[in-house]
C-alpha positions as CSV (number, residue, x, y, z in Angstrom):
1,M,-30.6,12.5,27.9
2,K,-28.4,9.6,28.6
3,K,-30.2,8.1,25.4
4,Y,-29.0,10.9,23.2
5,L,-25.6,10.7,24.6
6,L,-25.4,7.1,24.0
7,F,-26.6,7.4,20.4
8,A,-23.9,10.3,19.6
9,L,-21.3,8.0,21.1
10,V,-22.3,5.3,18.7
11,L,-22.2,7.7,15.9
12,V,-18.7,8.7,16.6
13,I,-17.4,5.1,16.8
14,L,-19.2,4.1,13.6
15,A,-17.6,7.0,11.6
16,G,-14.2,6.1,13.0
17,T,-14.5,2.6,11.6
18,G,-15.8,3.9,8.3
19,L,-19.2,2.1,8.6
20,Y,-21.1,5.2,8.7
21,A,-21.6,6.4,5.1
22,G,-23.6,9.5,5.8
23,G,-22.0,12.6,4.0
24,G,-18.5,13.1,2.6
25,S,-17.0,11.3,-0.4
26,Q,-16.6,7.6,-0.5
27,K,-13.0,6.3,-1.7
28,T,-12.8,3.4,-4.3
29,G,-10.3,0.8,-3.6
30,S,-7.7,-0.9,-6.0
31,S,-10.6,-1.8,-8.3
32,G,-10.4,1.5,-9.9
33,G,-13.8,3.4,-10.9
34,N,-13.2,7.0,-11.0
35,A,-12.6,7.5,-7.1
36,T,-13.0,11.0,-5.7
37,D,-10.3,12.3,-3.2
38,A,-10.8,14.9,-0.4
39,S,-10.1,17.7,-2.8
40,G,-12.9,16.8,-5.2
41,G,-10.8,15.5,-8.0
42,K,-10.9,12.1,-9.4
43,T,-8.4,9.3,-8.9
44,I,-8.3,7.2,-12.1
45,K,-6.3,4.0,-13.0
46,I,-4.6,3.6,-16.3
47,G,-2.9,0.5,-17.5
48,I,-0.3,0.6,-20.0
49,T,0.6,-2.8,-21.7
50,W,4.2,-2.8,-23.4
51,A,5.2,-5.3,-25.9
52,H,8.7,-4.8,-24.5
53,K,10.6,-2.3,-22.6
54,N,14.1,-3.2,-23.5
55,D,15.7,0.0,-24.6
56,S,15.9,3.7,-23.5
57,L,13.3,4.7,-26.2
58,F,10.5,2.9,-24.2
59,Y,11.5,4.7,-21.0
60,G,11.5,7.9,-23.0
61,M,8.0,7.1,-24.3
62,E,6.8,6.2,-20.6
63,K,8.0,9.6,-19.5
64,A,6.3,11.5,-22.4
65,I,2.9,9.6,-21.7
66,K,2.9,10.2,-18.0
67,S,4.4,13.5,-17.7
68,N,2.2,15.2,-20.3
69,M,-1.1,13.5,-18.9
70,E,-0.3,14.5,-15.4
71,A,0.5,18.1,-16.5
72,K,-3.1,18.5,-17.9
73,M,-5.1,16.2,-15.7
74,G,-6.2,18.9,-13.3
75,S,-8.1,20.7,-15.9
76,Y,-10.1,17.6,-16.6
77,G,-11.1,17.2,-13.0
78,I,-8.5,14.6,-12.3
79,S,-6.2,14.9,-9.2
80,K,-4.3,11.5,-9.4
81,I,-3.5,8.9,-11.9
82,V,-2.5,5.4,-10.7
83,W,-0.4,3.8,-13.2
84,V,-0.2,0.0,-14.0
85,D,2.7,-1.1,-16.3
86,I,2.9,-4.6,-17.7
87,I,5.5,-5.9,-20.1
88,A,4.5,-8.6,-22.5
89,N,8.0,-9.8,-23.3
90,D,7.3,-9.9,-27.1
91,D,4.6,-12.6,-26.7
92,A,1.1,-11.8,-28.2
93,K,-0.6,-14.4,-26.0
94,K,1.1,-12.9,-22.8
95,Q,0.0,-9.4,-23.9
96,A,-3.6,-10.6,-24.4
97,T,-3.6,-12.2,-20.9
98,D,-2.0,-8.9,-19.4
99,I,-4.8,-6.8,-21.1
100,Q,-7.4,-9.0,-19.6
101,D,-5.8,-8.6,-16.2
102,L,-6.1,-4.7,-16.7
103,I,-9.9,-5.3,-17.6
104,T,-10.2,-7.4,-14.5
105,Q,-8.5,-4.6,-12.4
106,K,-11.3,-2.2,-13.8
107,C,-8.8,0.1,-15.2
108,D,-10.4,3.3,-16.4
109,M,-8.2,3.2,-19.6
110,I,-5.8,1.0,-21.4
111,I,-2.9,2.3,-23.4
112,S,-1.1,-0.2,-25.6
113,Y,2.2,-0.4,-27.2
114,A,1.3,-3.6,-29.2
115,F,3.5,-6.5,-30.1
116,D,1.2,-7.9,-32.8
117,S,-0.7,-5.2,-34.7
118,T,-3.4,-7.9,-35.8
119,A,-3.8,-10.0,-32.6
120,I,-4.4,-6.8,-30.5
121,G,-7.7,-6.6,-32.3
122,T,-9.3,-9.3,-30.0
123,S,-7.9,-7.3,-26.8
124,I,-9.7,-4.1,-28.2
125,Q,-12.8,-5.9,-28.5
126,A,-12.5,-7.1,-24.7
127,A,-11.9,-3.8,-23.5
128,R,-14.8,-2.2,-25.4
129,A,-17.1,-5.0,-24.1
130,A,-16.1,-3.8,-20.6
131,G,-16.6,-0.1,-21.3
132,I,-12.8,0.7,-21.1
133,P,-11.3,3.2,-23.6
134,F,-8.5,1.7,-25.6
135,V,-5.7,3.8,-26.8
136,M,-2.8,2.5,-29.0
137,W,0.5,4.4,-28.8
138,D,3.2,4.3,-31.5
139,R,2.2,0.8,-33.0
140,D,-1.3,1.2,-34.7
141,A,-3.7,-1.8,-35.2
142,D,-3.7,-3.4,-38.5
143,P,-6.4,-1.8,-40.7
144,K,-8.1,-5.2,-41.0
145,T,-8.6,-5.7,-37.4
146,T,-10.9,-4.1,-34.7
147,Q,-9.7,-0.4,-34.2
148,P,-8.9,1.4,-31.0
149,D,-10.7,4.4,-29.7
150,A,-7.7,6.4,-30.5
151,F,-4.3,6.0,-31.9
152,V,-1.3,8.5,-31.2
153,G,2.2,7.9,-32.9
154,L,4.8,8.9,-35.2
155,D,4.1,9.0,-38.9
156,T,6.6,6.1,-39.6
157,T,5.9,6.2,-43.3
158,A,6.9,9.7,-43.5
159,Q,9.9,8.9,-41.1
160,A,11.3,6.5,-43.6
161,Y,10.2,8.6,-46.6
162,T,11.9,11.7,-45.4
163,T,15.2,9.8,-44.4
164,G,15.3,8.1,-47.8
165,V,14.8,11.4,-49.6
166,A,17.6,13.0,-47.7
167,L,19.9,10.0,-48.3
168,F,19.2,9.8,-52.1
169,K,19.2,13.5,-52.6
170,K,22.6,13.9,-51.0
171,M,24.1,11.1,-53.0
172,K,22.7,12.6,-56.2
173,E,24.2,16.0,-55.3
174,V,27.7,14.6,-54.8
175,G,27.5,12.3,-58.0
176,I,27.0,9.0,-56.4
177,T,24.6,6.4,-57.7
178,P,23.0,4.1,-55.1
179,T,24.1,0.6,-56.1
180,D,22.7,-2.8,-55.0
181,V,20.8,-1.2,-52.1
182,I,20.1,-3.5,-49.0
183,S,17.2,-2.5,-46.8
184,V,17.3,-4.4,-43.4
185,V,13.4,-4.6,-42.4
186,G,11.7,-4.9,-39.0
187,D,9.1,-7.4,-37.9
188,L,6.3,-7.8,-40.4
189,A,3.9,-8.3,-37.5
190,D,4.7,-4.6,-36.6
191,Q,2.7,-2.1,-38.5
192,N,5.6,0.4,-38.1
193,A,8.0,-2.0,-40.0
194,L,5.4,-2.1,-42.8
195,N,5.0,1.6,-42.8
196,R,8.8,2.0,-43.1
197,I,9.1,-0.3,-45.9
198,A,6.3,1.7,-47.8
199,G,8.1,5.1,-46.9
200,L,11.4,3.9,-48.3
201,K,9.9,2.5,-51.5
202,K,8.3,5.7,-52.2
203,A,11.5,7.7,-51.8
204,A,13.3,5.1,-53.8
205,D,10.7,5.3,-56.7
206,E,10.9,9.2,-56.8
207,Y,14.7,9.0,-57.2
208,G,14.8,6.0,-59.5
209,V,16.5,3.8,-57.0
210,A,16.0,0.0,-56.9
211,I,16.0,-1.8,-53.6
212,K,18.1,-4.9,-54.5
213,Q,17.4,-7.0,-51.4
214,E,15.3,-6.7,-48.3
215,V,16.6,-8.6,-45.2
216,P,14.1,-9.6,-42.6
217,S,15.1,-9.1,-39.0
218,E,11.9,-9.6,-36.9
219,W,13.8,-7.1,-34.6
220,N,16.2,-9.8,-33.6
221,A,19.8,-8.8,-33.7
222,D,21.0,-12.4,-34.5
223,K,18.8,-12.6,-37.5
224,A,19.8,-9.3,-38.7
225,L,23.4,-10.2,-38.4
226,S,23.0,-13.5,-40.3
227,G,20.8,-11.9,-42.8
228,F,22.7,-8.8,-43.7
229,S,26.0,-10.8,-43.7
230,A,24.6,-13.1,-46.5
231,A,23.2,-10.1,-48.2
232,F,26.2,-7.9,-48.2
233,L,28.4,-11.0,-49.2
234,A,26.1,-11.7,-52.2
235,N,26.1,-7.9,-53.3
236,P,29.8,-6.8,-53.0
237,N,28.9,-3.6,-55.0
238,C,26.5,-2.4,-52.4
239,N,27.2,1.1,-51.5
240,T,23.9,2.1,-49.9
241,V,22.1,0.5,-46.7
242,F,18.9,1.3,-45.1
243,V,18.2,0.1,-41.7
244,A,14.6,-0.1,-40.2
245,S,15.8,1.0,-36.7
246,D,19.0,1.7,-34.8
247,F,17.8,-1.0,-32.4
248,I,19.4,-3.6,-34.8
249,F,22.2,-1.3,-36.0
250,T,25.1,-3.1,-34.1
251,P,25.1,-6.2,-36.4
252,I,25.1,-4.0,-39.5
253,Q,28.2,-2.2,-38.1
254,S,29.8,-5.3,-37.3
255,V,29.5,-6.9,-40.9
256,L,30.7,-3.6,-42.5
257,E,33.8,-3.5,-40.0
258,Q,34.6,-7.0,-41.0
259,A,34.4,-6.2,-44.7
260,G,36.5,-3.1,-44.2
261,K,33.7,-0.9,-45.2
262,W,32.9,0.9,-42.0
263,I,34.4,4.1,-43.4
264,P,33.1,7.7,-42.5
265,N,31.7,9.9,-45.3
266,G,34.2,12.0,-47.2
267,K,36.5,9.0,-47.6
268,P,36.9,6.4,-50.3
269,G,34.8,3.4,-49.9
270,H,32.1,4.9,-47.6
271,V,28.9,2.8,-47.5
272,W,26.0,5.3,-47.4
273,I,23.6,4.6,-44.5
274,G,20.1,5.7,-43.7
275,S,18.5,4.6,-40.4
276,Q,15.5,5.3,-38.2
277,D,14.8,6.2,-34.6
278,V,18.1,7.7,-33.4
279,F,18.8,5.4,-30.6
280,P,21.6,6.6,-28.1
281,P,24.3,4.2,-29.7
282,A,23.5,6.1,-33.2
283,L,24.5,9.4,-31.9
284,Q,28.5,9.0,-32.1
285,P,28.3,7.2,-35.6
286,I,26.2,10.1,-36.7
287,R,28.6,12.8,-35.4
288,D,31.5,10.9,-37.0
289,G,29.8,10.6,-40.4
290,Y,29.2,6.8,-40.5
291,I,25.5,7.1,-40.5
292,D,24.4,9.7,-42.9
293,F,20.8,10.3,-42.2
294,D,18.6,8.9,-39.3
295,G,14.8,9.6,-38.8
296,A,14.1,10.6,-35.2
297,Y,11.0,10.2,-32.9
298,D,9.6,13.3,-31.4
299,L,8.5,11.9,-28.3
300,D,7.5,15.2,-26.5
301,A,5.2,16.0,-29.4
302,M,3.7,12.6,-29.2
303,G,3.0,12.9,-25.5
304,K,1.5,16.3,-25.9
305,A,-0.8,14.9,-28.6
306,L,-1.9,12.0,-26.6
307,A,-2.7,14.1,-23.3
308,P,-5.8,15.8,-24.5
309,I,-7.1,12.8,-26.5
310,A,-6.8,10.4,-23.6
311,L,-8.2,12.7,-20.9
312,D,-11.2,13.6,-23.2
313,L,-11.8,10.0,-23.6
314,L,-11.7,9.6,-19.9
315,N,-14.5,12.0,-19.5
316,G,-16.7,10.4,-22.2
317,K,-15.6,12.6,-25.1
318,K,-14.5,10.9,-28.3
319,P,-11.6,12.5,-30.3
320,A,-12.3,14.5,-33.3
321,Q,-10.0,12.1,-35.3
322,Q,-9.4,8.6,-34.5
323,K,-5.8,8.7,-35.5
324,T,-3.3,11.3,-34.7
325,V,0.4,11.2,-36.0
326,V,3.3,13.6,-35.5
327,T,6.3,14.1,-37.7
328,G,9.7,13.7,-36.6
329,V,12.9,15.2,-38.0
330,V,15.9,13.9,-40.0
331,I,19.1,14.1,-38.0
332,S,22.6,14.2,-39.6
333,K,25.9,15.2,-38.4
334,D,24.8,18.9,-39.1
335,N,22.2,19.0,-36.5
336,V,22.6,16.0,-34.3
337,D,23.6,18.3,-31.3
338,T,21.3,21.1,-32.0
339,A,17.9,19.6,-33.0
340,P,15.4,20.6,-30.5
341,N,13.5,18.0,-28.3
342,L,15.8,15.1,-29.5
343,W,14.9,12.5,-26.9
344,T,18.1,10.4,-27.2
345,R,20.5,13.0,-25.9
346,D,18.9,12.7,-22.4
347,Y,19.8,8.9,-22.5
348,E,23.3,9.0,-24.1
349,G,25.9,7.2,-22.0
350,K,23.4,5.8,-19.4
């Protein structure tokens, strides 16, 4: 009898220290690996690698990704997602190192907002070799490099096209011919920047408009300022400007102000402006008629599109299509305060 009592006591002690593994679920530590919690749902780890996180747009993106996935995770047998966010500070080499770190941490999935659409291919290969699903968000991989398991983003070609069409159509309606059009473009290593160039060109071709000069910015405000200043000086008859993103709009406004051309629509001398993204600083210039048309992100639609694709991949199911894009909406003073799901309004004044 004493022998049995002693054996029972030993079992109790071992169970308390976690050394007895008979029965129940085993928890996985920080190394990931689809741990199961007491409720029977899986705990998974997802790494998000950001090229940068330097504006409210990216906090809006983070909210869209996480809230939509967490809202649906229960129906996929997942009770908890552990998020690991790493910012590459616009450095392709650092982003590659960051992704290798996420692989080493045994993340169950990697979501990437890539800095370099070509360089990211090597990291996709590394994740695939480790058996980790790789999803690209907003910035797609260059078609010539290794492709991710899925891409979810805005149709940025359509974004620039619809904004360009709205701009040129309105100018035609009021009898103004676009003259010496200047287009301030983004970073040519960014697939979205290339898409917007193509989208604007398509709109311009349809309306018989010539783009007089493209100004490279590399998404750098100083380069946008110096480049646009020189281009506007060289083209004094310019009455139309297209900007690849409101992210670099401040230097455009500065040049127009110094030239006495920062004039709202409806007054003589107005320079017609089309822009992209509808960042918070663009809201008031849109309301006041300085920016005529601006193509907006629909972050909520992007997040809702991502959730089932990513959760299916976590359960070993490939998406029906590798690329999923959503369309945004063109914003003007007529709908800037009424358009549904305009992410920017949540961050205005913050």
